[in-house]
C-alpha positions in Angstrom: 44.4 46.5 42.9 42.2 47.2 40.1 42.2 51.2 40.3 46.6 50.1 40.3 45.4 48.7 36.9 43.8 51.6 35.9 46.1 54.0 36.5 48.4 51.7 35.1 46.7 51.6 31.6 46.6 55.5 32.1 50.0 55.9 32.5 50.6 53.4 29.6 48.5 55.5 27.3 50.1 58.7 28.4 53.9 57.3 27.7 53.4 56.0 24.7 52.1 58.8 23.5 55.1 61.3 24.9 57.1 58.8 23.3 55.9 58.7 19.5 56.6 62.1 19.7 59.8 61.9 20.6 60.8 59.2 18.6 59.4 59.9 15.3 61.6 63.5 15.8 64.3 61.0 15.7 63.3 59.3 12.7 62.6 62.2 10.8 66.2 63.4 11.5 67.6 60.3 9.5 64.8 60.0 7.1 67.8 59.8 4.4 69.9 56.9 5.7 67.6 54.0 5.3 68.3 50.2 6.6 70.9 49.7 9.5 72.7 52.4 9.2 69.6 54.5 9.5 68.7 52.4 12.4 71.8 53.0 14.3 71.8 57.1 13.8 68.5 57.0 14.8 69.2 55.3 18.6 72.0 57.6 19.2 70.2 60.6 19.0 69.1 62.3 22.4 64.9 62.6 21.6 64.7 59.2 21.1 66.7 57.8 23.8 64.2 60.3 25.6 61.5 58.3 24.0 62.9 54.5 24.9 62.3 56.2 29.0 59.1 56.7 28.3 58.4 53.6 26.5 59.8 52.1 29.9 57.5 54.1 32.1 54.2 53.3 29.9 55.6 49.4 29.9 55.8 49.4 33.7 52.4 50.9 33.5 51.2 47.8 31.1 52.7 45.9 33.3 50.4 46.5 35.9 47.4 47.2 34.2 47.6 43.5 32.4 47.5 42.2 36.0 43.7 43.0 36.2 42.0 44.4 33.0 41.8 42.0 30.2 43.6 42.3 26.8 41.5 43.6 25.2 40.5 46.7 26.8 44.4 47.5 27.9 45.3 47.1 24.0 43.0 49.3 22.4 43.8 51.6 25.7 47.7 51.8 24.3 46.5 52.4 20.4 44.3 55.0 21.6 47.8 57.0 22.8 47.5 58.0 19.4 45.3 60.4 20.3 47.8 61.6 23.3 50.0 62.4 20.9 47.4 63.9 18.4 46.9 66.8 21.5 50.7 67.2 21.9 51.1 67.9 18.2 48.4 70.3 18.8 50.0 72.2 21.6 53.1 72.7 19.5 51.2 74.0 16.8 49.7 71.4 14.3 46.6 72.1 13.1 43.6 69.8 14.2 41.3 69.5 11.5 37.2 68.8 12.1 37.9 65.0 10.9 41.1 64.7 13.8 38.7 66.4 16.3 35.9 63.2 15.3 38.2 60.9 15.4 39.5 62.2 19.1 35.8 61.7 20.4 35.3 58.0 18.4 38.6 57.2 19.9 37.2 58.5 23.7 33.2 56.8 22.9 35.2 53.1 22.1 37.2 53.3 25.3 34.6 54.1 27.2 31.9 51.5 25.8 34.8 48.8 26.1 36.0 50.4 30.1 32.0 49.6 31.0 32.0 45.7 29.1 35.4 44.4 30.3 35.7 42.3 33.1 37.9 42.8 35.5 39.8 39.3 36.3 43.8 38.0 36.6 44.4 36.3 34.1 43.6 32.0 34.1 47.0 30.5 34.4 48.8 29.1 32.1 51.7 26.2 31.9 55.7 26.0 31.2 55.0 24.8 28.0 53.0 27.3 27.1 55.5 30.2 28.8 58.2 28.7 26.6 56.1 28.5 22.8 55.1 32.3 23.8 59.4 32.6 23.6 60.4 30.8 20.5 57.0 32.0 18.9 59.2 35.4 18.4 61.0 34.2 15.4 57.6 34.4 13.7 57.8 38.1 13.6 61.6 37.9 13.4 61.4 35.7 10.3 58.7 37.4 8.4 60.3 40.8 9.3 63.4 39.9 8.0 62.0 38.8 5.0 60.6 42.4 4.6 63.7 43.7 4.9 65.5 42.3 2.3 62.4 43.4 0.1 61.9 46.8 -1.8 59.8 49.4 -1.8 55.7 50.1 -0.2 55.8 45.8 0.0 58.4 45.9 2.1 57.1 48.5 4.6 53.9 46.1 4.9 55.7 43.3 5.3 58.2 44.4 8.3 55.0 46.6 10.0 53.4 43.3 10.3 56.0 41.3 11.4 56.2 44.5 14.1 52.7 44.2 15.3 53.3 40.4 15.8 56.5 41.1 17.9 54.4 43.2 19.7 51.6 41.1 20.1 54.1 38.6 21.9 55.1 41.5 24.4 51.5 42.1 25.3 50.3 38.5 25.9 53.8 37.6 27.5 53.2 40.5 30.0 49.4 39.1 30.8 50.7 35.9 31.3 53.6 36.8 33.8 51.5 39.8 35.5 51.1 37.9 38.4 54.5 36.0 38.7 56.2 37.0 42.0 59.4 39.3 42.4 62.3 36.5 42.4 65.6 36.1 41.4 64.3 33.3 39.7 62.1 35.8 37.3 65.3 36.4 35.6 65.2 32.8 33.9 61.6 32.6 33.4 61.2 31.9 29.5 57.8 34.9 29.7 60.6 37.7 30.7 62.7 37.0 28.1 59.4 36.8 25.2 58.7 40.4 26.9 62.4 41.3 25.6 62.6 39.4 22.3 59.3 40.5 20.8 60.1 43.8 22.1 62.9 44.4 20.1 61.7 42.7 16.9 58.8 45.0 17.4 60.6 48.4 17.7 63.3 47.3 15.3 61.0 46.2 12.2 58.5 49.5 13.6 61.7 51.9 13.5 62.6 50.6 9.7 59.3 50.4 8.2 58.4 54.0 9.4 61.9 55.2 7.2 60.5 53.3 4.0 56.7 54.4 3.6 54.5 56.8 5.0 53.7 56.5 8.8 49.9 56.9 8.3 50.4 53.1 6.5 52.7 51.6 8.9 51.5 52.8 12.2 47.6 51.8 10.8 48.3 48.1 10.1 50.8 48.2 13.3 48.1 49.4 15.7 44.8 46.7 14.3 47.6 43.9 14.5 48.8 44.6 17.7 45.1 45.1 19.0 43.4 42.4 17.5 45.4 39.4 17.6 46.2 39.8 21.3 42.7 40.3 22.2 41.6 37.0 20.9 44.6 35.3 22.1 43.4 37.0 25.5 39.8 35.6 25.2 41.3 32.1 24.1 44.3 31.8 26.0 43.7 33.7 29.6 39.6 33.6 30.0 39.0 37.5 29.2 35.5 38.0 29.0 32.7 40.5 28.3 29.7 41.4 30.7 27.1 39.1 30.0 24.9 40.8 27.3 27.2 43.7 26.4 29.0 41.6 23.6 27.7 44.5 21.2 28.4 47.4 23.0 32.0 45.1 23.0 32.1 45.4 19.4 31.3 48.5 19.2 33.4 50.1 21.3 36.5 47.9 19.8 35.5 49.4 16.5 35.4 53.0 17.3 38.6 52.6 19.6 40.4 50.9 16.8 38.7 53.2 14.1 39.3 56.5 15.7 43.2 55.3 16.5 43.9 54.8 12.9 42.2 57.7 11.8 45.1 59.9 14.4 47.8 57.6 13.1 49.5 60.2 11.0 50.4 62.0 14.2 52.8 59.3 14.9 54.9 60.7 12.4 
């Protein structure tokens, strides 16, 4: 089962990396139109729809990964998908500078350090009340994102990508909590399933609009930091995610290197 979780993490990383390329193509085609109209133009395009397919495959991999791997590791691997995006950009003719290759190396070293310090284990069980709190908490990024949507300029983009990061946080937390639930019709009524859907819609929607309002580097970097840092802390506090004894300094170094490398490469998410 552990090997399957690792395979899921790799599939998630590859899927999200490919998805970023496809969805950014659609976003750039509609860059002249902002707001809900621009969002509607984006989601009707074939590259965006194909990107959603890649997202779906990646998310399935994510669900498998969090069955046995802690959130701080899985979320860092997912953030590392920008490295896949950078490599695809290179294959498409983009020039990668020495700084970009260094960032890829830093990202890789960070992920290796995290992989050898994380304790593979299933998430601790949480109560039904906690499940409902995770679902209701979708109101936080939704309200924050709406406030950002009503604003203008760079502050608007910053607020909306913070909302997107919190939305993706909700998806990660709900996925970790629901990972061990049996597949049954009753799952359709589970608060955690709806939490994944609602948080995911909020995250994707505000992230897409934020990309239209400011530089992809800024938007992606802020979103990366939030969607990795916040779920990682929640995973440790709520699910009992753990680091091997005596390896905390290596885990912290790996975490910082992985995030630093991902943020440095965030321009390739465009």
